[in-house]
Steps between C-alpha positions, in 0.01 A plus 500: 500500500790552259833324528801709589724531192853371526746787527787525255776436760318187622464377141870560444591301810270218390663489157845500658405217734354298213816557295715386793289186546522422128878543509534280809313221318687522170853619578627147572400378154661807341817449704519133400454586131768770523734251667442247222553770237824614666656154502372432147675811370816470711581131448628327184233418245335163550603458864235657723166546328470148363231243570756265657638764738156636592390144576799459729414828675145378558630163621732665751223736608267211584693445825494869589124514432434226755717675758337835423149360545582378851685823580199704386272337756764549770569867422128581476473392868769766570760225545811397311663168415875517445540123519327384180827464308641283777178299520513443124859377528434277801191348336689439176786329687261277696298409192810448287669272752186287529484472121863390481478260795193319366587504129760223526835410650770764535694344210191503276412859582859616451499330160177676406279193532175537697311169509238621750466858380121530499453401864802701608386818326148482642625451856764768452232749396293417808803544727594834342146635542486373859838658580389838366168481684679409825725807495210726406302371798805553724518863387132557571511327838804695621349831389163441665587294808817682602383843377823553309532739204468318163823664383701346785334157483539456125852641506584228751334222302672635187832409658370172642357371172813581306714348775301176521484481120879530473545237773282255309662570164855525629522868411501435129281349230313174558705188429336452159227661288144398583344236269523618141141399431384765750685771311416374149132433563420795726779755546575527129174348377246709312125511457358713217851636448535625859719344769309303763647700793354815344160331475525398867590855608210635292248262657622584852484870413136478387397301808685742730338800331153352549568425866655842561232700320179309556543252787480555874869412531599802292258735676635395839855549376431858392301578814781384728752709310278808519427471874571183692332622819178586318517159332519330841198695620315399184547134594791409271747252651795721413780282636365187334464680167854636516630146555301389194647782290861419591431128453366576152816698421711205615295254294544713187875530571509119518320485166757741358768262629338220300510718189864581571589130495290437190648789302864485607528130617702610807519777759750698706467773761695757299231511230226588751659765723305782332168320445337690785622827350352408162166395649464808722592729212238330282232551766585862572535584132157346450348760731466306825557738788770412752271653761240229440135492405546564126627262234435308181623155409480555124724806498747322729533240223567778249756648735672159519618552142701811591786328689516207257505727194767714666712195580457348154577824319802584712641150451469537122673839527782329698440720803648372826245312716553747786337773293191284465444519876558876490236537227241290684565686826457835325165390355379416851589848625325654200188289558483588870530867409204465263305319771556783748416756231167327435426489873578873543286594201222276627517676837480841335189394316311404817 
């Protein structure tokens, strides 16, 4: 019994589908390289494409990577988390205030003396992580228990976290920088020539990729995003898993808040108003579908470099900060268009 030969039109469609899939996997790297080349050629010599500036880009991106990892899990469940920037800020304020309160007297801290820095920093880190985890669990509980749309819930907690953070900080920076040893030894410290926050983000990225790709947690996440009702019938505790996913996103936002304190020694709400925009753009640019069920943690991390490279390059070119938000917003629209294009082409091929 002979096999039916593949017709020429079918072979052409197969080649076109393979070409589209190859482009969807590689376009982000090409776009990032073109972006780097553009700023290299359009900025003064010795300002953008230097080891020092690229290290600073990677250092700034470490926060976005952590946020993007959590956002990837959330979006794969067909949800959204608009509050991660506010959670980061609230966690950083809580952790920073604990560090300052326990480091020494107000006069000592104001003078830059931190006699109890080690204990204060450790407890501050724990508080920041707990604060982030708390708000993530609140998001998950409200979404599952009250059956509210994730967009509405996280939009509400976005305002609440920024509001509570400003109340605790007085609406401005913390009263003093966090202990200098925290910044010198970790935030600006290096191992094998690479900043420690970058190492931390890399380790978290690898662990998250393993869990997303090979562990039951990742399989459940994708299944729920593809069809939550079928997942329930298959025996998956959908509501409990969704709470876990949002709690994970909150925990990683708290970790990003710790990095924020370590890198910049202080925090303010103004610097985190667009964190959710940066994280969502990173995830969508990385190929995670806003409709759920499909995503990749590794490409979300690659996508995290797009907003930070844009911001860094536009700052060097002395472009007004408002244009930075315009550029990031435009990349999100472009990425969503590509996502819908892939879905339409995928539907044609079935």
